[in-house]
N, C-alpha and C positions, 0 to 999 in steps of 0.2 A: 972560427968565429961563432960567438954565442948567438942565440936567437934575439936577445936584447940588442946586441950590436947591429945585427942585420936589420932589425926594426928601425933603429935610429938612422941607419944609412938610407933606408927606404923613405923615411920622413924627409931627410935632407934632400934627397933626389926629387921628391915630389915638390918641395918648396922651391927648388932651383928651376923646375920646369913650369911652375905656376907662381911667379913672383907676386901677382896681384893678391894671392891669398894671404901672404905675409903682411902686405899693406892693409888689407881688410882687417886682419887681427889687430894690428896696431891702431887703426882708426877706431875700431870698436872699443878697445881698451881706453883710449884717450877720451872718447865720448862718455863712457861709464864713469871714469875717474872724475871728470869735471862735474857731471850731474850729481854724483854721490857726494862729492865734497861740498857742493852748494847746499844740498838737502840736509846733510849732517850738520853743517854750520848753522842753518836756520833752525833745525830741531834743537840744537844745543842752546841757541840764543833764546828760544821760546820755552825752555825748561820742559820740553816734551820728551820725557824719558822713554815711554813706549814706542813712539815714532823713531827715536834715535836708535833704539835696539833693533827694531824691525828693518830700518834702512841700512844699518850696519851689517846685518846678517843676510838678508834676502837680496839676491842679485837678479834683477829683471831687465838688464840692459838699459837702465835709466828710466824706464817707464814709471815705476813706483815713485822714484825720486821726483820726476817732473810733475806727477799728480800731487805729491805732497807740497812742492814748491808753489804751484799755481792755485791749488784749491784749499789746502789745509793750513799752511804756514801763515797766511795773511789774517786768518781769523784771530789768532793770538795777538797780532799787532794792532788790530782794530779795537780790542777790548781794553 
C-alpha cells in the first residue's frame, strides 16, 4: 500500500468516526455558495467589474460577500 492510499484510508476512517465534520463541511460549502452567488449577481447587475473580480477570486466564507451586499451594492441602485 502506498503512502497516498494509506492517507486516504486515514481520512475516510476519521470521517466515519466524526460524521459531524462532513456535515459541517457541507453546511459551510452551501453557505458560501449562496452568499457568493448573490454577491456576484448584484456586482454584475451593477456593472461593478472590480468587485466582481474580487468576489470571484477571494474566499472569505461569505464575509466579504455579505459586506458587499449590504453596504456597497445598494449605493449603485440609489444613484
